[in-house]
N, C-alpha and C positions, 0 to 999 in steps of 0.2 A: 502495500500501499504505498511506503514511504517516495518507491522510484515512480509511484502513479501522482503522485498530492506533487514533485520534486519534477517531473514534463508537465503539468498543470500549470502551476506554478510560473514558468518559463514560458509557455502559453500565454498566459496572463498578463505576460510581461510586456508580446509585444502588443495584447490590446489598447491595453492605455499607458500611456504616456504620464499618466496623474502616481506622482508619489505618494506614498504611503506609511503611516508614523503611530506610534502608542499613545493613549493619555491611562497613565496609572494614579495610585492615590493611596491615602489613608482614611478612612474616615474614625474622627473619635470626636469625646465627650468633653465637655469644661474639663473632668480630671483624668482628661491624657487615654481614659477606658477606651480601648477599640469597639468600635458599636457595630455589630456584626447582622447582616443582614436589612443592610440601610439598598434604598431605593436611589441607583447612580441613573440617571437621564442624560444621554446626546443631544441637543439640539442642534441641530445645521440652522444658519440662520437666515437664510433665504428661502428655507422649506424645500428647498428642488432637491434634497435625501433624504431618506428616512430616517426618523431619529429611531439612538439603540439607546438602548441601558441592560443593567447588570446590577447584582447584589455583589455586596458586601462579600467576604468571606470573614471568617470565624475572630478575625485578627482584625477587619477592618480596611482589608486590602479590597481591590478593585485594580482592574483593567481591560479599557476598551483597545485593539488588536486591530492593523492594519487600518484607517483610519485616511482615507485622502484628506489631501490639505482642502481650506477653503476655511469658512469662520463660522467660531461655535459660540456655544455657554454651554454650562452645565444646571443640571438643578440634581438637590439631593436632599430626599423624606425619610423621616423616620418618625411610627408612631412613640407620641410624645412630646418630640423635637420638631422646632420651627425649623419652616423648610427655607433651606440657600441655595441660592440662584447666582451664578455668579457672572463677571460681565461681559459681553461678547472679544470673543481672543482670536486672533490667529494661526491655524496651528501650521510653521512652514517645516516643524522636529519633533520630536519625542518631548511631549510634557508631562511632567506632573504636580499633582492639586491634592495638597490635603484639608479637609475639612478638618472645622469646631464643630458641631453643630448644637446650640442651646435647648434647655427641656425645657417644653411648654408649661405656663405654671398653671393653665388650667386644664378644662377636657379641653381636647382637642376634635373636631369632626376631622371623616375622612378624607385624605387627599387621595386626590380624583385626578388624573393627567390627561384631560381629552385633546383629540386631533378636528379637525373639525372634515372630518370624512362625509359626502352622502350618506343618503340610507341606503339607495340603492345605487350600485355601480355595476359598471358593464366594460367586463375587458376580452379578451381575444378569445381565455378556452371557456372563462364562466359568467353567469349574472349570479353579482352578493349582494341579498339585500343581510342591511345592518340593523341588528333590531336594539340591537344595549341603547343607542341614543336615540329609543322614542319614547314614550311615553306611554305605546300600546300597551293594557295586561288581555294577554293569550291564555286561552281557556286551556289547548291542548295542543298539538300538533298540526290539526284538522285545519284550527283556526289561522296556523303558522303557513303554512300549504295555498290557502285562499288569500294571502297576504303579498305572494311569487306572480307577478305579470309571466302570463305566459300559463301558468300551471292551469289545470283545468280535471278537479277534484267533483269524481263521478260514483256512480254506484260501481263501474267495472272498473275503479280502480283513479290511480292518477296517468294523465298523459299531457304531452307537452308537444304544444305546436299542430296539433294531431298524430303526435307520438304515443304510442304507450311501450311497455316493455320498460318504465322508469325503473332503475334503482338504488333504496333506500339506504343512504350508510349513514351513522353518530362517529362522528369526528374519525373519518375514514374509514370503520368496519361496518358490517354491514350489521343490520341490527338486528335483536333478539327477537323479533315475533316474525313468525312464517310467513302472517297476511296482513296486509296492507288496510286494511277494514278495523283491525283490532291495534295495529300501528298508530293508524291517526289517532284513535280515538281515548287511549290511552296512555299513551307518551305527553308528559306533563310538559308545557312550556315554562317554566318559569327561568329555567334555566338555561334556554337556546339563545348564545350570542347572535346568531346573523345564518343563512341560509343560504350555501352555493349550485346554484343550477350548475353541473360542466355537461352543455353539452357537447363538446369536444374535448372528450378527456385524453387528458398530456402522457406521456408510456410511463408515468410510474403507480396508475391505476391499472387494474386487472382490464387484459384487451374485453372480456365478454358486458356482452350489454348492447341490442341495437339502440335501445331509446338513450334518453339523456340519467347522467344521475344528479340525485338530490344527495348534496353532504352537509346534513346536519354539527355545527360546531356548535360546543357547548362550553359555556361557559369560561373563564378562566381561572381560578381560586386564587384574591391576593391577598388572606383574611390570615394572620397567623394569630394561633387560639385553637378554641373547642367552639364553634357555631354547628346552626343545623336551619330546618325549616322544617312544618307540616302542614300537609296541605288536604282538605278535603272536596268533596262537590257529589251533587246530589241532584238531580233532574228528574225527566218522566219523557218515557217518549213511548215503547211499547208498555209502558207498566211501572215503577216506581226502577230508577238508578241510581245508584251509590260508588264511591271509592275512595282511596284514601292512603295519602303517601307520608311516606318519615326520613328523613334522613337526616345524619349528621357526620361532623368531620373535625379533626384536629389534625393542627401542622403545626410542629414545637420543634424547633431546629433539625438535627440531619432525619426522623423516622416521622413519617405523613398517615393516616389511614383518614380513610372514610366507606361509609356507610349505607343502603340505603335497605327499605322495605315497604312495599308497596302492595295495595290490594281492590280491584275493582269489579261488581258487579253491571254490565251494560246494558240494556234492555235495546230492541232496534227488530222490525221487520222487511222481508224481500219479498218483495208480489211480481208473482209475475201472471201475467193475462194473453196468454194465445190464442188465435185460432187462423184455422186455415181446412181448404175444403179438399178433401182427395175424392178423390172420380167425382161419385154425386152424394158425398159424407159431408157433412161440417162436422167438426170437432171445435169443438169451444170450449178452451180450462184455464181455470182459477188454479192459483196456486200462493199458498199463505206461509212462510216460512220467518218463524222466530226466533228471535238466536237473545240468548241469554245465560254469554260464557259467566265463571269462575276463573278470575285469573290472578295467582300470587308471584311477587318476585324477590328476591334477593339478591344486591350487587356490594360486592366488596372491596377496596384495592387499596396495597401497603406499599409504599414509595420510603427508600432509604437513601439518601442525596451522602452519598458517601466525600465529597467535595463539593465544588461549584463547580468542577466539569462531567465527574460519573455519578451516574446513580440508577441504580437497580430498584427491583420493585416487581410485585404478583398483582394479579385483579381475578375476578371471577366474579360470576352471574351462577340462579338459578330459578330455572320460571317452570309452573308448572300453571296448566290451563285445563281446565276441564271443562263440558257441559253436558246438558241433556234436553233434544227438544224435540217435535215434533212437526213439518208439515203437512200442509191437509193441502187435497187440490179434489176438485170438482170439475169432470169433463162432462160438456151435455154432446149425446152425439147421436146429434140428425141425419134424419136418413127421407127420402122423398116420404114418405107412406107410415113411419116411427120413428119415436125418440127415444134412448136411450141414458141414463144419468148414471157415469161412475164412478164413485165415490173412493178413492185411498187416502194412507197414512202414510207416512217412512219418519218413522226413528231414529235419529239418531246420538251415537253416545260416541264423545271425544275426551279422548285422553290423552294427555300430550307434557309429557317433561324432560327439559332439556336442560346441560350445564355446560358452562366458559372455565377455561385453567390459560390464563397469558400471566406468563413470566415474560421479563425484560431485560434489558442492557441498553444504557442509553450514555452516549457524550455527546458532548453539548459543549460547542464554546463560542467566542462569538462569530469567527468564519467557517465552522466545521459542527457538522450531526452525522451520530452513527447511533441509530438504532438498530438491534437488533432483539427480534424476541420469535415467538413460540407459543400458538394458539391450538389449543383441543378442543374439541365439540361433540359433546355427542350428545342426541337427538330419543326419544323414546316418544311412537305414535302410536297409538292402537286407538282404531274403529271399529264401533260397530253398529250396523244401520237395516232396520226391521221393514220391509217395504208388503203393505198388507191392505186389503182392502173394509169396506166398516159394511155395515144391516143395508144402510137405505139405497145400498147397490143397484142397478137391475140388470150389471150384467158380471160375471162373476173373473177372478182371474187369479193366477197362481200366485201364493205369497213368496217371497223372497227376502233371503237375511246375509249380509257378507259381512266379516269378519275380515281387517283389515292392521296384519300388525309391521310397523315400518319402525327399523331399528339405522341409523345410521352417526358414523363417524368422520369427523375431519381432523386432519392434524397436518399444520402449517408451520414452517418455519421460513423466518422471511428477514431478510438483512438490505436498509436503505443506507443510501451517504448522502451527505450532498456536503460539497465546495463552494464557499463565498469568498470569491477573490479579490473583488471588489463590488461597490453597489452596480456596477454595469456588467460584468457577467459571474457568473452562475451556474456551476456543476454538480450535476446529481447522479445516481446509478444503481441500483438495487439488484438483488435477487426474490426467492420462493418458490416455493416448493411443497405443494400438496401430496400427501395421499386421501382416496378419498373410501368407506367403506359402506355399502348400504345395501337393506336386507327386506326386500318387498314380500310379504306373505299375506297373501288373499284366498278367505276358503268362503266357499259358495254355496248357500243352500238353499234347496227347497222345500214348499210344506208338506207333509205325506201324509195328511188328510187325519190325519189322531191328532191337533193340536199340538204337533213336531215339526222338526224342521227333519231332512235328512242331507248328509253330506250329498255336493256335485263337484263330483272330480274330473268333470266336461268342462268346467266356467271358472275351476280354479289355478291359480297356477301363483308360481314364486318367483320372484326377479332379484335379482344381487348383482350391484353395481363397485368392480373394483377400479379405481381410476388414478394414473399419478400427471401435477400436471409439474413444469419444469420454467421457470421463466427469470430471464433476463431483460433490464432495460438500462438506455445511461438516454441522458438528456440536457440542453442547455436551454440557460434564460437570457439574451444579451440584448444590451440599451445601445446607442447611438446616436445623438443627438438626437434628436425628436421620433427616433424609428427604436422597435426594440422586435428581439425575434422570440422564438423560444420553438423548439425540435427534440423529438427523441425519436428512439425506436426499442420499439420490447417483442423480445420474442418469447415463441408461449412454443413449446411442445408437452401436448397429454398425449396421453393413453387410454384409453373406456373400451375394458371387456365387460357387456351385458349379458349377464347368461338366467336365461329360462325355464325353470322346469314346470314342464307341466303332461297331461294323458293327450297321448295320439296315437290314434289306432288300437287303443286298448293299453298301451305301452308307455311308464313314464319316461322324457327321455328329457337331456339338457342342452338345448341350441346355445351356442354361444356365438357373441354379435361382437365385432375389437373392432375400435375405431381410433387408430391414429391419427392425428394431425400433429405438424409444424411449420408455425406461419409466424413471416416479420406483420407488423401492428405497427407502421411508420405514425407520424403525428406532426404538426407544427403551426404555428400561427405566427402570423407579421401585425404589427401596428405601427401610424403613422398618426402622431398630431398634423391636422391639417391649419388650427388656427388656435389661441388660446384658449379657445370653445370647443371647437370640432374635433371629431376625430375619429380616423376606420381601422377599423381591424377585419383580417383576413384569416379564417383557417380550419384544418382539412382533418379527420381522423380517421383511421379503420377499425374497424370492430368486429366479432364474433358476437354468436348471442347462441348457445350449446341445451341444448332439452335439456328440461328440469326430468331430474331422476324420477318422479315417479308418472310422469308423461313414456316414460319409456317401456313401462309395465304394458305386457300385453290384454291383462285384464280389462271387463267388461263389468259395469255398473249401473242396473236400475233406479233411475232415480224421482222414478213415475209408470204404471203401466206400458204410458206411450213414448217413452225414449229414458237412453240409454248412452252415456258415455265409456268410450276403450280406448285404452293406450297406442301408443305406434313404436316399436321397436327398431323400426327400422328410417326413425327422423334423422335426420342429417345439422348439423348445427349453420347457425344463419349468417353471411355475412356482410356488411356494409359498409359503405362509402360515407360518410357526412362533409360537406359544405355549408359553410356557413359565414356571411358577411353583415359588418354591422356598424353602422356609424350609433355614433355618443355625440351627446351634449352634456360639455360639465363633466362626463364620463358619467352618463348616465345614459340606458338604454334608450333613443332614439328611432333608429330601423336598423330590420334586420332583412334582410333576407338568406332560409336554408334550404338545400335539397339535400335529398339522402336518396340512395337507390340499392336495394337491400337483395340478394338473390338469395332461394330457399329460403325465406321469412317463414316463420315455424307461425303456424293459423290455425285457428280454432275450427273445422269445416263443418257443416251441418249437412247433413245431406235426409229425405222423407223417401219411404219404401211405400210405392202406392199402393203396394200389392196388401201389405199387413199393418198402413197406417202409423208404424213405428220413425220416430225421429233419431236417429244414430249422430253423436258429435266424436269428432274424433282430432287430432291432435296431427294432420296434416304439414310439410311443405310447399309452398307456392312458390313456383318459381321467380316471379318479380315483383321485386313491392317498389312504389318511388315516391316519394313524398316531396310537395310543394310548399314553402310555406310563406308569408310577407307579413312582417309585425309592424305597429305603429306605435310608441306610445307616449304616454304626454303625462306633466308636472297639474296637479288642481291648485298648487298654490297661490294660483291666479285667484282663487274663489277666497275671500276673507275670514281667515282663522281655520279653512280647512289643510288639511295636510295629504297625502293620497298618491293618487296616480289614476290615469284611465288608458286603455289603448285599444285596438283590435288587431285580430288576426284573419288574414284568410289562407284558405289552406285550401289543398288537391291531396287527396291519397290516389293508392291506383294500387289494386290485387292483377295480378295478371298469372293463370294456369291451365294448358294444356291439359294436363294430365289431369286435374280434378273440375278442369271446365268451369273455373271463373277467372271473371270479367268482369271487375267492378270500380269505378270511379266516381267522384264527388268533389263537387266542390261547396264550399261552405266557410260564410265568414260566423267569426265570436267577438262580442264586444264584455267587458267587460271592466268593474270598477271597483276601487279600494280606497277607502278615504276615513280622518278619525276629526272631531269637532270636539274642541272641549265646552261640555253644558258649567253654568253656575255650579258653585262649591267645588272646581276640580274634579268633578265628573266629564269622564270622556266618555264617548257616542263614538265606537267602529261600526261600521257597515259594508258590505262585499254583494256586488250585485255584478249577472254577467247575462250576458243573451246568446243566445247560437242560432245560426240558420238549421243547424242540422251536424250533424258527424257522419262520421264512418267506424262501427267500430266492428272490424273482422269483415261478416258477412252481414252482420245487421245495418240496412241503412235507417238510418235515425233521425226524426222531424224534429221541428225548432226544439229547445231547452233553455230554460230559464233557470233565475233562482237567487235571492236576496235572503243575505243571514244579516243581524245585526248587535250587540254586547253593549251590555253601561259597564265601566269599572271606577272604580275608586279606592287610595290607598290611606289606609290609616295609621297612629299609631305612631310618626314617624316613619311613616314607610314602611313599615315589617309588617302591617296586615294588611292583604290586599285583596279585596269582592269582587268579583265580575259576575256576572249578572247574564245570560248568551242567549239567543235566540236565533234559533237556525233554522232554514228550510220555509220562512215562513210562505215566499213563495218557491212555489221549487213545482217545476216540471218534467217528468222521472223519463223513461227511455223509452220514446211511444216512435214505431217505426215498422219496418217490414225486412222479411226476412226470402233473399229468392235461395232456393233450393235446387235449381233448374227442373224439376220434374212442378213444380209449384211453388205458388207462396204461401207467405203468411204474416197474420197482423200481431205483432208485437209490444207487450206493453212490460219496461222492467222498473219497478223503483221501490224505493226504498222506504222507508216511515216516514211520514213528514212532519210535522212540528214542532221541535225537540224544542229542550228551556232545560237549560241545566241555573247552578249558582253553588258556584267555586268559590272557597277559602281556602289564602296561602299566610301561613304566620311567618317568621324567621327572625331567629335568637341569636344570640352568641355575639364575639368579638368580629367586627367589620375589618379587621385590619391589618400588615405585615407582609406575608413573603409571598412569593409569585409561584404557582407550581402548572411547569408545562403538563402541555398535553402531548400525547403522541400519535400519529398516524400509523394506519392498518389496514388492509383490506382481505374477507378472505370472501370471493367471490362464490366459491360452493356452499355455504351458507347458502345463496339467495336462490340456489338453484332447488332446494327442498321446499317443497309447497308445502300448506295444509292450511285450507281456505273453510272455514267453521262459521 
């Protein structure tokens, strides 16, 4: 590594002609005792460079390395001492500053150093929504996502500019929840500092995913001492719902720890209305599915700072989610001369437990950072559902029961290194190795006429996946005058072996399918400042989307008497080329053009059998998918007292496949608005609204849609107590559209619960001051491919 760093240093010397120097010194009190963990901030006087900050060590010493020549001033702060600022000075050689801080004679308020960053900032690689600088009180992650320009939250998940397949990360790591609905509802928003919408992921990210990455950055803790928070909420959706969460942390000297525990019981309902004609018969189906899962989570971490550059630690989490629910379905079967009614119910029992252990080592200086970590993840996902008719039915059918046991183990070893040579040049590199083992065992049962079920080996199967993924990457970031450039290259080599065990011609067979993939994934972006306020950037990335592990299992499962879903072991990965051009005004998004082309896109194909009237959904590869999107954003601060933005998106999505006879294309316009307004008595009003002329959700051609949400919030007790009252889906039109099966069409409406109200309280306690704790970034792509929608 030393030889590499030496070579890069020589290379950097040719890139920049600016000399570099160091600034060192010592912090003491009036009795000349060293002050450890004081905050020392180096400010460029012209604000053209990024400010730097360090913390004094146990002897009170501090050091800034590799600082370019220029004019600066230094600010030193610490709890119970008066903040000290130097006069402006010119750095032309190494300098030493020793500071003596005077004690504050009265209780101090927290010293907060702020920068005038915009709430929304657009770069070539990502859109950043900074929430730390706002007064918004958000209830949960769903509230946060509604504040991100261009992000549409619907019953079917999250889409950005008409593209689904969005991955959600927390601090660069995949989310602990496997279904988006639970993540949006349960994850607390209090600790979210900002949201990054990464539409053009760089080489440091896993290459997986044809859609954007949403990276949730949690607030960095700068408090010394012991502190925590207690949060609780109640609400009404499809019944009474509630949740609570408590956290506590201690940051003292070298040993730091934190832990949290949460419990929730949300409620909601998904409704499906489907009307279709098969030959001379009309099938009019209504299905209502209530949800009331019980979730409990426990998180903890321990960090030990060996010195100001070296630290080690370990983190862990444990989650359990259990639910029992029964979906009710009614189908009117209308023939020319008769009408039958088929009532059925589908009872679901879900029991999922997962845990994660993540030890790490980190080296960090002003110019270098090295992180080595290991991540172990284990999931156990056991499901049982029973499909049965009721006495009201005029048509009988065979009851079915399914038991599915899923076990997933993921081991990931990762190393990331970056070196900042100057403010104008940075080099990053890293590697990752993952080992994935999964086992899905589906047992199918048929009613036996004696109020019981018999095992059916012909529709049962077991599916095992053994997969390894090795990746390496390198990336550079450079700036020159008004230009900035980012470019990286990632190589991933994966080997996936899928083993199907099932009954064939009366014999159990083991069928193995191998899928080796070795690919280079380039990414690049270039930006230029056109004027003092106007900028432009152009970016490109190449991505892969691997099939989820569950979708590779060839099992079939009936959801109701007339519809079933099945896996596809022949699924191939999808590859996407993404291009994007942005115009920015004062670093905020203004105008965007995006284009992407995906080969073998993973697609939910719905077919109808006109002989049996059965509907079958299967995940397949559609040869060609293209997306064009045009976006225009604008702030609302021209309205007195209003903060927020509005915008429109014009989008075209097109699917084409000769193999599956798919030819779907649709243009649509989507308008959205997010705003806040300060009411009397310091009550903050927030509202979100959107309207779309339509959408294309796979095979479903959706008609116009609209939504409106608003909330009221206020702080009490010196901002320690936060109260939020949210009203969601006050105006809401779900997905109403048509499905073209190729041999017929259907009218469909898919809609979750309507109006929802939630009251949320959060109380913070303990110390507010002191030492800064860093956050590490790592991502485990394989965890995202374990699906569990309940």
